[in-house]
ROPA-493880 format. One record per residue (C-alpha): x, y, z; residue in one letter. Coordinates in steps of 0.25 Angstrom, whole numbers, padded with zeros to 4 digits, always signed. Example, Ala and Ser with C-alpha at 12.3 -4.5 7.8 and 13.67 -1.06 7.14 Angstrom:
// ROPA-493880
+0049-0018+0031A +0055-0004+0029S 
***
This chain:
// ROPA-493880
-0340+0198+0301X -0355+0197+0303X -0361+0208+0312X -0348+0215+0313X -0354+0229+0310X -0365+0227+0321X -0355+0220+0331X -0346+0232+0330X -0357+0242+0333X -0363+0234+0345X -0349+0231+0350X -0346+0246+0351X -0359+0248+0358X -0355+0238+0369X -0341+0244+0369X -0347+0257+0373X -0355+0251+0384X -0342+0244+0390X -0334+0257+0389X -0343+0266+0397X -0344+0264+0412X -0357+0272+0413X -0364+0261+0404X -0361+0250+0414X -0376+0249+0418X -0380+0249+0403X -0370+0238+0401X -0375+0229+0412X -0390+0231+0407X -0386+0228+0393X -0378+0215+0398X -0390+0211+0406X -0400+0213+0394X -0391+0206+0384X -0390+0194+0393X -0405+0194+0396X -0410+0196+0381X -0399+0188+0373X -0395+0178+0384X -0384+0168+0379X -0385+0173+0365X -0378+0186+0368X -0365+0178+0367X -0367+0178+0351X -0368+0193+0352X -0356+0195+0361X -0348+0188+0350X -0352+0199+0341X -0351+0211+0351X -0339+0208+0360X -0342+0220+0369X -0356+0214+0373X -0349+0202+0379X -0341+0212+0388X -0354+0219+0392X -0360+0206+0395X -0348+0201+0403X -0344+0186+0406X -0358+0183+0411X -0363+0184+0397X -0373+0173+0393X -0368+0163+0384X -0373+0152+0375X -0366+0140+0369X -0357+0147+0360X -0356+0135+0350X -0371+0136+0348X -0374+0136+0333X -0383+0147+0329X -0393+0145+0317X -0390+0159+0312X -0379+0167+0320X -0381+0179+0311X -0396+0180+0314X -0393+0177+0329X -0384+0189+0330X -0394+0198+0323X -0404+0193+0333X -0395+0196+0345X -0391+0209+0340X -0405+0213+0339X -0408+0209+0354X -0395+0216+0358X -0400+0229+0352X -0413+0227+0360X -0405+0225+0373X -0397+0238+0370X -0410+0245+0367X -0416+0241+0380X -0403+0245+0388X -0404+0259+0382X -0419+0261+0381X -0418+0276+0379X -0411+0276+0366X -0412+0267+0353X -0401+0258+0349X -0393+0264+0338X -0384+0256+0329X -0375+0263+0320X -0367+0256+0309X -0358+0263+0300X -0352+0258+0286X -0364+0249+0284X -0359+0246+0270X -0348+0237+0277X -0356+0231+0287X -0357+0216+0287X -0371+0210+0282X -0373+0203+0296X -0373+0217+0303X -0383+0223+0292X -0392+0211+0294X -0392+0213+0309X -0395+0228+0307X -0407+0223+0298X -0411+0214+0309X -0410+0225+0320X -0419+0234+0312X -0429+0223+0309X -0429+0218+0324X -0429+0232+0331X -0436+0240+0320X -0449+0247+0322X -0456+0235+0316X -0451+0226+0327X -0457+0223+0341X -0444+0227+0348X -0444+0241+0355X -0429+0243+0353X -0426+0256+0346X -0415+0254+0336X -0408+0264+0327X -0398+0260+0316X -0389+0269+0309X -0381+0264+0298X -0371+0271+0288X -0366+0266+0275X -0360+0270+0262X -0371+0270+0251X -0361+0268+0240X -0355+0255+0246X -0367+0246+0247X -0373+0239+0235X -0387+0233+0234X -0383+0220+0241X -0377+0226+0253X -0385+0223+0265X -0385+0238+0269X -0396+0239+0258X -0405+0230+0265X -0403+0237+0278X -0406+0251+0272X -0419+0245+0265X -0424+0237+0277X -0429+0250+0284X -0443+0248+0278X -0443+0233+0280X -0441+0234+0295X -0450+0247+0296X -0437+0254+0301X -0437+0269+0299X -0424+0271+0291X -0417+0284+0287X -0407+0284+0276X -0397+0296+0277X -0387+0298+0265X -0375+0306+0270X -0369+0314+0258X -0357+0324+0258X -0359+0337+0266X -0363+0350+0259X -0356+0363+0262X -0366+0368+0272X -0366+0355+0280X -0351+0354+0280X -0350+0368+0285X -0360+0365+0296X -0352+0353+0300X -0339+0360+0301X -0345+0372+0308X -0350+0363+0319X -0337+0355+0320X -0329+0368+0321X -0339+0375+0330X -0339+0387+0320X -0350+0394+0313X -0353+0389+0299X -0349+0403+0294X -0335+0401+0299X -0333+0387+0294X -0339+0389+0280X -0326+0391+0273X -0320+0379+0279X -0331+0370+0276X -0331+0375+0262X -0317+0371+0260X -0319+0357+0267X -0332+0355+0258X -0324+0358+0245X -0313+0348+0249X -0322+0337+0254X -0335+0338+0246X -0343+0336+0259X -0338+0322+0262X -0340+0320+0277X -0328+0311+0279X -0319+0320+0270X -0323+0332+0279X -0321+0326+0292X -0307+0320+0288X -0303+0334+0281X -0307+0342+0294X -0298+0332+0302X -0287+0334+0292X -0288+0349+0293X -0288+0349+0308X -0276+0340+0308X -0268+0349+0298X -0271+0361+0306X -0280+0367+0295X -0292+0366+0304X -0289+0369+0319X -0294+0376+0332X -0289+0390+0335X -0287+0393+0349X -0286+0408+0347X -0299+0409+0339X -0306+0398+0347X -0311+0390+0334X -0307+0381+0323X -0299+0388+0312X -0294+0383+0298X -0285+0387+0287X -0294+0388+0274X -0283+0391+0264X -0275+0379+0269X -0287+0370+0269X -0290+0374+0255X -0276+0372+0250X -0276+0358+0256X -0275+0347+0246X -0286+0336+0249X -0290+0324+0241X -0303+0324+0233X -0310+0314+0241X -0310+0309+0255X -0304+0295+0252X -0291+0302+0247X -0291+0312+0258X -0292+0300+0268X -0281+0293+0261X -0272+0306+0262X -0275+0307+0277X -0272+0292+0279X -0259+0294+0271X -0254+0304+0282X -0254+0293+0293X -0241+0285+0297X -0239+0272+0290X -0242+0264+0302X -0255+0271+0304X -0259+0269+0290X -0255+0255+0290X -0264+0252+0302X -0275+0260+0296X -0274+0251+0284X -0275+0238+0292X -0287+0244+0299X -0294+0247+0286X -0292+0233+0281X -0302+0229+0292X -0313+0239+0289X -0318+0252+0295X -0316+0248+0310X -0309+0238+0319X -0310+0236+0334X -0298+0237+0343X -0298+0222+0347X -0297+0218+0332X -0285+0229+0331X -0278+0221+0342X -0281+0208+0335X -0275+0214+0322X -0263+0219+0329X -0260+0205+0334X -0262+0199+0320X -0254+0210+0313X -0243+0211+0324X -0244+0227+0324X -0249+0238+0332X -0262+0244+0326X -0268+0252+0337X -0258+0263+0338X -0260+0266+0323X -0275+0265+0324X -0275+0276+0336X -0267+0285+0327X -0277+0284+0316X -0288+0286+0326X -0281+0299+0330X -0280+0303+0315X -0295+0302+0314X -0295+0290+0304X -0300+0280+0315X -0310+0281+0326X -0308+0272+0338X -0321+0269+0346X -0325+0258+0355X -0312+0250+0352X -0314+0251+0338X -0305+0258+0327X -0314+0263+0315X -0310+0271+0303X -0316+0285+0305X -0323+0283+0292X -0324+0271+0282X -0318+0280+0271X -0305+0281+0280X -0305+0266+0281X -0307+0265+0266X -0296+0275+0263X -0286+0268+0272X -0289+0255+0266X -0287+0261+0252X -0273+0266+0255X -0269+0251+0253X -0268+0246+0239X -0276+0233+0236X -0265+0223+0237X -0260+0229+0250X -0274+0228+0256X -0275+0213+0252X -0262+0211+0258X -0266+0218+0271X -0279+0211+0272X -0272+0197+0270X -0262+0200+0280X -0272+0205+0291X -0281+0193+0288X -0270+0183+0289X -0265+0190+0302X -0279+0188+0308X -0280+0173+0304X -0273+0168+0317X -0282+0176+0326X -0295+0171+0320X -0296+0159+0330X -0294+0168+0342X -0303+0177+0350X -0313+0185+0341X -0309+0174+0330X -0321+0175+0322X -0319+0190+0320X -0305+0189+0316X -0308+0177+0307X -0317+0185+0299X -0308+0197+0299X -0297+0189+0294X -0305+0182+0283X -0310+0196+0278X -0296+0201+0278X -0291+0190+0270X -0303+0190+0260X -0300+0205+0258X -0286+0201+0254X -0290+0190+0244X -0283+0178+0240X -0272+0186+0232X -0267+0191+0246X -0263+0177+0250X -0248+0175+0251X -0246+0160+0252X -0255+0148+0250X -0257+0144+0264X -0264+0157+0267X -0275+0154+0256X -0280+0142+0265X -0279+0151+0278X -0288+0161+0271X -0298+0151+0265X -0299+0144+0279X -0301+0157+0286X -0312+0161+0276X -0318+0147+0278X -0319+0150+0293X -0324+0164+0291X -0335+0159+0282X -0339+0149+0292X -0340+0160+0303X -0349+0168+0293X -0358+0156+0291X -0359+0155+0306X -0365+0169+0306X -0374+0165+0294X -0367+0175+0285X -0366+0166+0273X -0363+0177+0263X -0350+0181+0272X -0347+0166+0273X -0348+0164+0258X -0338+0176+0256X -0328+0169+0266X -0329+0156+0260X -0328+0162+0246X -0315+0170+0250X -0310+0157+0256X -0311+0150+0243X -0305+0162+0236X -0292+0160+0244X -0291+0145+0241X -0280+0142+0231X -0282+0135+0218X -0279+0120+0223X -0287+0123+0235X -0296+0111+0233X -0284+0101+0233X -0276+0108+0244X -0287+0113+0253X -0299+0104+0250X -0306+0105+0264X -0305+0120+0265X -0310+0122+0250X -0321+0112+0252X -0326+0119+0264X -0325+0133+0258X -0333+0129+0246X -0343+0122+0253X -0346+0133+0263X -0346+0144+0252X -0356+0135+0244X -0365+0135+0256X -0364+0150+0258X -0367+0152+0243X -0380+0143+0244X -0384+0151+0257X -0382+0164+0250X -0390+0160+0238X -0377+0160+0229X -0380+0148+0220X -0370+0151+0210X -0359+0151+0220X -0364+0139+0226X -0363+0131+0213X -0349+0136+0210X -0344+0132+0224X -0351+0119+0224X -0345+0115+0210X -0331+0117+0216X -0334+0108+0228X -0340+0097+0219X -0328+0098+0209X -0317+0098+0220X -0323+0089+0231X -0316+0077+0234X -0328+0068+0239X -0343+0068+0237X -0344+0071+0252X -0337+0084+0250X -0347+0088+0239X -0359+0086+0248X -0359+0100+0254X -0360+0107+0241X -0369+0097+0235X -0378+0099+0247X -0378+0114+0244X -0382+0111+0230X -0394+0104+0234X -0398+0115+0243X -0396+0125+0232X -0405+0117+0223X -0416+0115+0234X -0416+0130+0236X -0419+0133+0222X -0430+0127+0213X -0422+0114+0212X -0427+0106+0223X -0429+0093+0215X -0414+0094+0211X -0410+0096+0225X -0417+0084+0230X -0411+0075+0218X -0397+0080+0221X -0399+0078+0236X -0404+0063+0234X -0392+0060+0225X -0382+0065+0235X -0389+0058+0246X -0389+0045+0238X -0374+0046+0237X -0373+0048+0252X -0381+0035+0255X -0395+0041+0257X -0404+0036+0246X -0418+0044+0245X -0421+0043+0230X -0431+0031+0233X -0437+0037+0245X -0452+0036+0246X -0463+0046+0245X -0472+0042+0257X -0471+0053+0267X -0480+0047+0277X -0473+0033+0277X -0459+0040+0278X -0464+0049+0290X -0469+0036+0297X -0457+0029+0294X -0448+0040+0300X -0457+0041+0312X -0455+0026+0314X -0440+0028+0313X -0440+0039+0324X -0449+0031+0333X -0437+0023+0337X -0430+0036+0343X -0434+0045+0354X -0432+0060+0352X -0420+0060+0362X -0413+0048+0354X -0414+0056+0342X -0409+0069+0348X -0397+0061+0354X -0393+0054+0341X -0379+0055+0338X -0373+0065+0328X -0372+0061+0313X -0357+0061+0309X -0356+0054+0296X -0353+0065+0285X -0361+0058+0274X -0373+0056+0283X -0372+0071+0287X -0372+0075+0273X -0383+0066+0269X -0392+0072+0280X -0389+0086+0273X -0394+0081+0260X -0406+0075+0266X -0409+0088+0273X -0409+0095+0259X -0418+0084+0253X -0429+0084+0264X -0430+0099+0262X -0432+0098+0247X -0441+0085+0247X -0450+0091+0257X -0454+0101+0246X -0455+0093+0233X -0454+0079+0238X -0462+0079+0251X -0465+0064+0251X -0451+0060+0250X -0445+0070+0261X -0449+0062+0273X -0439+0051+0268X -0428+0061+0268X -0431+0065+0282X -0431+0050+0286X -0417+0049+0281X -0413+0061+0289X -0419+0055+0302X -0414+0041+0299X -0399+0046+0296X -0400+0054+0309X -0404+0042+0317X -0394+0033+0311X -0382+0042+0309X -0384+0054+0319X -0390+0068+0319X -0385+0078+0309X -0390+0093+0307X -0400+0087+0297X -0407+0078+0307X -0416+0089+0313X -0421+0092+0299X -0425+0077+0297X -0433+0077+0310X -0440+0091+0307X -0444+0087+0293X -0449+0073+0298X -0457+0081+0309X -0462+0090+0298X -0466+0078+0289X -0474+0072+0301X -0481+0085+0303X -0485+0086+0288X -0491+0072+0289X -0500+0076+0301X -0492+0073+0313X -0489+0087+0318X -0485+0083+0332X -0476+0072+0328X -0469+0081+0317X -0468+0092+0328X -0461+0082+0337X -0450+0079+0326X -0449+0094+0323X -0446+0097+0338X -0436+0085+0338X -0429+0091+0325X -0427+0104+0333X -0421+0097+0345X -0412+0090+0335X -0407+0103+0330X -0401+0106+0344X -0396+0091+0345X -0388+0091+0332X -0381+0104+0336X -0382+0112+0323X -0392+0122+0317X -0389+0118+0303X -0403+0112+0301X -0410+0122+0311X -0416+0129+0299X -0423+0118+0293X -0428+0112+0306X -0434+0125+0310X -0440+0127+0297X -0447+0114+0295X -0449+0112+0310X -0456+0126+0312X -0466+0122+0301X -0471+0110+0310X -0470+0118+0323X -0480+0128+0318X -0490+0116+0317X -0489+0115+0332X -0484+0129+0337X -0490+0143+0334X -0487+0147+0320X -0482+0161+0324X -0470+0154+0331X -0465+0149+0318X -0460+0162+0313X -0448+0163+0322X -0445+0148+0320X -0444+0151+0305X -0435+0163+0307X -0426+0154+0315X -0426+0143+0304X -0423+0153+0293X -0411+0159+0301X -0406+0144+0304X -0407+0140+0290X -0399+0152+0285X -0389+0150+0296X -0386+0136+0291X -0385+0141+0277X -0398+0134+0272X -0404+0145+0263X -0415+0137+0258X -0420+0133+0271X -0419+0148+0276X -0428+0151+0264X -0438+0140+0268X -0438+0145+0282X -0440+0160+0277X -0452+0155+0268X -0458+0147+0280X -0456+0159+0289X -0463+0168+0279X -0474+0158+0278X -0476+0156+0293X -0477+0172+0294X -0487+0172+0284X -0495+0161+0290X -0494+0168+0304X -0500+0181+0298X -0488+0190+0298X -0493+0203+0292X -0491+0203+0277X -0482+0215+0276X -0472+0208+0285X -0474+0195+0277X -0471+0203+0264X -0457+0207+0270X -0454+0193+0275X -0457+0188+0261X -0448+0198+0255X -0437+0195+0264X -0438+0180+0262X -0439+0181+0247X -0427+0190+0246X -0419+0180+0255X -0424+0168+0246X -0421+0176+0233X -0407+0179+0238X -0404+0165+0242X -0410+0159+0229X -0420+0151+0237X -0430+0150+0225X -0440+0139+0230X -0443+0147+0243X -0442+0160+0236X -0454+0156+0226X -0463+0151+0238X -0460+0164+0245X -0463+0172+0233X -0477+0165+0232X -0480+0169+0247X -0475+0183+0245X -0484+0185+0233X -0496+0181+0242X -0492+0191+0253X -0491+0202+0243X -0504+0199+0238X -0510+0199+0252X -0504+0213+0254X -0509+0218+0241X -0496+0222+0234X -0494+0220+0219X -0479+0222+0220X -0476+0207+0218X -0476+0202+0204X -0485+0191+0200X -0475+0186+0191X -0469+0172+0194X -0455+0170+0189X -0451+0158+0180X -0443+0152+0191X -0455+0153+0201X -0464+0147+0191X -0455+0135+0190X -0453+0133+0205X -0468+0134+0207X -0471+0124+0196X -0461+0114+0201X -0460+0115+0216X -0473+0110+0223X -0470+0117+0236X -0468+0130+0229X -0480+0127+0220X -0489+0125+0233X -0484+0138+0239X -0487+0145+0226X -0501+0140+0224X -0505+0141+0239X -0501+0156+0239X -0510+0158+0227X -0521+0150+0233X -0520+0158+0246X -0520+0172+0239X -0532+0168+0230X -0540+0163+0242X -0536+0176+0250X -0542+0184+0239X -0554+0175+0236X -0550+0171+0221X -0557+0158+0219X -0551+0155+0206X -0537+0158+0210X -0539+0150+0223X -0544+0138+0217X -0534+0138+0206X -0522+0140+0216X -0527+0130+0226X -0529+0119+0216X -0514+0121+0211X -0510+0121+0226X -0517+0108+0229X -0510+0101+0217X -0496+0103+0222X -0498+0103+0237X -0497+0088+0239X -0482+0087+0236X -0476+0098+0244X -0468+0099+0257X -0467+0087+0266X -0465+0095+0278X -0477+0101+0286X -0476+0116+0284X -0484+0128+0289X -0489+0131+0275X -0496+0118+0275X -0506+0122+0285X -0508+0136+0279X -0510+0130+0265X -0520+0120+0271X -0527+0131+0278X -0529+0140+0266X -0531+0128+0256X -0542+0125+0266X -0548+0139+0266X -0547+0139+0250X -0553+0125+0249X -0566+0129+0258X -0567+0142+0250X -0566+0135+0236X -0576+0124+0242X -0586+0135+0245X -0584+0142+0232X -0584+0130+0222X -0596+0124+0228X -0595+0109+0226X -0580+0107+0225X -0579+0097+0237X -0564+0096+0236X -0562+0110+0241X -0570+0107+0254X -0562+0094+0256X -0549+0101+0254X -0553+0112+0264X -0557+0101+0274X -0543+0095+0273X -0536+0108+0276X -0546+0110+0288X -0542+0097+0294X -0527+0099+0292X -0529+0113+0299X -0537+0106+0310X -0526+0096+0313X -0515+0107+0312X -0523+0115+0322X -0523+0104+0332X -0507+0105+0332X -0507+0120+0332X -0520+0127+0336X -0513+0140+0335X -0509+0140+0321X -0520+0132+0314X -0533+0133+0322X -0538+0146+0315X -0535+0140+0302X -0543+0127+0305X -0554+0135+0311X -0555+0143+0298X -0555+0131+0289X -0566+0125+0298X -0574+0138+0296X -0572+0137+0281X -0576+0122+0281X -0589+0125+0289X -0592+0137+0279X -0591+0127+0267X -0600+0117+0275X -0610+0128+0277X -0608+0126+0292X -0609+0141+0295X -0609+0141+0310X -0597+0132+0311X -0590+0141+0301X -0593+0154+0309X -0587+0147+0321X -0575+0143+0314X -0572+0156+0308X -0573+0163+0322X -0563+0152+0327X -0553+0154+0315X -0553+0169+0318X -0551+0168+0333X -0540+0157+0331X -0533+0165+0321X -0534+0178+0330X -0529+0170+0342X -0517+0164+0335X -0513+0177+0328X -0516+0173+0314X -0521+0187+0309X -0521+0184+0294X -0530+0171+0297X -0539+0179+0306X -0541+0188+0295X -0544+0176+0285X -0553+0170+0295X -0561+0183+0296X -0561+0184+0281X -0567+0170+0279X -0577+0172+0290X -0581+0185+0283X -0583+0178+0270X -0591+0167+0277X -0601+0177+0283X -0602+0184+0270X -0607+0171+0264X -0617+0169+0275X -0622+0183+0273X -0618+0188+0287X -0612+0201+0282X -0609+0208+0296X -0601+0196+0300X -0594+0195+0287X -0590+0210+0287X -0585+0208+0302X -0576+0197+0298X -0571+0204+0285X -0568+0216+0294X -0560+0207+0303X -0553+0201+0292X -0549+0214+0286X -0543+0218+0300X -0535+0206+0301X -0530+0206+0287X -0526+0221+0290X -0517+0215+0301X -0511+0205+0292X -0509+0217+0282X -0515+0210+0270X -0520+0222+0262X -0525+0214+0250X -0533+0205+0258X -0538+0217+0266X -0543+0223+0253X -0550+0210+0249X -0557+0209+0262X -0562+0223+0261X -0568+0220+0248X 
***
């Protein structure tokens, strides 16, 4: 179950607070702080930490429990971080210490949450919380793909002081010191005993502790009342026959137990290293036998520890030894019996936990353990439910595993005998495969559905996933063609749609003029399954067409809006309105576009699903930054990323990540942080096979690395990248813009002129939406154009292009002075410089510097100072020039641009 490792730790902590009456005041303070800080959201945390609900009591704040979260896993990570902050404030005298043992078996969600805790509460964060994490794991049981590897390696990334301690076997001297201190005798007296124990155990810590307990139990190591100390019989200990390793010794020790206790330990070992008392009682009900008495006997024998209502094997090797006393076939049979016994309880209290536990037991048993045909369907259906639960937690890898296991339990003629169950398992497994970037598995699952489906409508889900897969690779034209063909079969014909963007936007405005916002928001829900599916394909089409067929994209949006008005709202309706608002803004009507973007956000709440939240936030934010301060966009894009990933839309998550990185760069986030952001985003895109976004991100990453001054990134461009750059206008535009930007930054006239000419040749047919980079492209193309106009002396087209950029920035500054005023002022200064209006240029340089400073754009303050310095250098005002170069140097230093710093010094 996601977060099970962390949930256990925090639940134990809350249990300790409940057990001790002396901590009543602390409990009250904690309850008050939790309610104040987390409010109604604490409900979701109490589902994870039941003892927290007992601390908070019946007056606990609640939210609507049916609320659909954009990303339940991210929400719980956030809530856990806030909970740790609350604990820290309640116990200010000591750091919060989190200890997790056996990390090699921890669930990925818990490891991701620990990463988030280290990042959020580490030294590089703004939080004052003192947080110490201690984790133990077996090095030999984790491979390179295990999330523990990332946790171990993230210390440097999060600026966390990290100490790795490798625990080896004890040497003779250390063992003698331990036995000396344990028996309260001098090392000289215990040396003979420790030599014997070392010879038999080879210094293995677990072997030593179990052997000492065994010797004490057999009377070979005992306290002597007459001598007032521990004594032992060296000859008998030497003569005692012991297995060669700890595993055999533990098996031998377990063999001495009664059959009933051994049986109960075997049951416990099938459920992992620990179980809580409440689950033991559930298991007693399911199996119809008493377990607690046997567990208490095993606890007395030292094989189990009982703490905070939890039974835990004293060591994971003990659990392993007990588990291996059963042969393979017996283990499968027991797992199946326990799983089937829990199935009837999966709908009761604590149903989610029992559901996942039952599914895991049955999956460990495997299809071979099934005793009759009816059980195959039960297990497959249970895995379907478990997979849906995992999807609800945004754990698509776990979800795929459940669906895959469910499919494995289906019998040969399952498509004929259990068609609906088979179709749902295959469809959801295919969706998870796409989300996880497993395109091969997606194709195999899709082929099965396409062969076995009874109708065209039943094929639509995997056909939709296939178009998404094409769109996320370098095959956007194929994705669009496939989408158009399917829509035609659904009764929506778009092949003959026009290419006059302005006319289509005006026509859509006319259609909408007949409705008020309230009328649109109160439109009925769409119920026609065919129309609902058509809307999904229209959504995919508009996403692709905005990139490579921008003039046709508004016609798709018009269809979404028209279908919404005629047949009711669907989850895709907000997407139609947000794209329409973006198109309006792109054509110059910022306020009108902003209005429809806000309406799209309102429609998200109205349709009652967050399925389309990622795209609405992603596209809407790009318009909002033309009205609201740019710095606010950073959090919006993070929200869009998590929303897209929660709905399984990896392509949109990649786009949101790309736009988030771009916004961070445009804001002026320091370059070392940007380097980490790009590394993380590129890793995500590579893992999820998001090739289009990956290539664009690599272009931007190379620019950041050049600004920092590192040569670690190869200048080599792969054949696949070259193909994409050559065939996709959006990627081509990004590629040549970044080359222009870097050439201009380092004043390479030939490189700048060559790159900008190639950029201008492909800019006319890209993105129908208004995106933030349009403004920044216009800004830098304006600066480059004015520079080329001065350098080329007579090429008037450069001055004209610079003026065009200046007028665009002036208009955008009218809608958002915060974001665009300094850029407009700097273009005015460069224009005045070109026109030899030096006094006006001086005034505008000052305004640009002041505005950039006031609105927190440190990199653009540096740029304005640098350009002013060149201006004064040209005028021969050396003192002023030096002053501005020094200011530029200082601001570039704040931005951590080492290479530009060196250039400015020169």
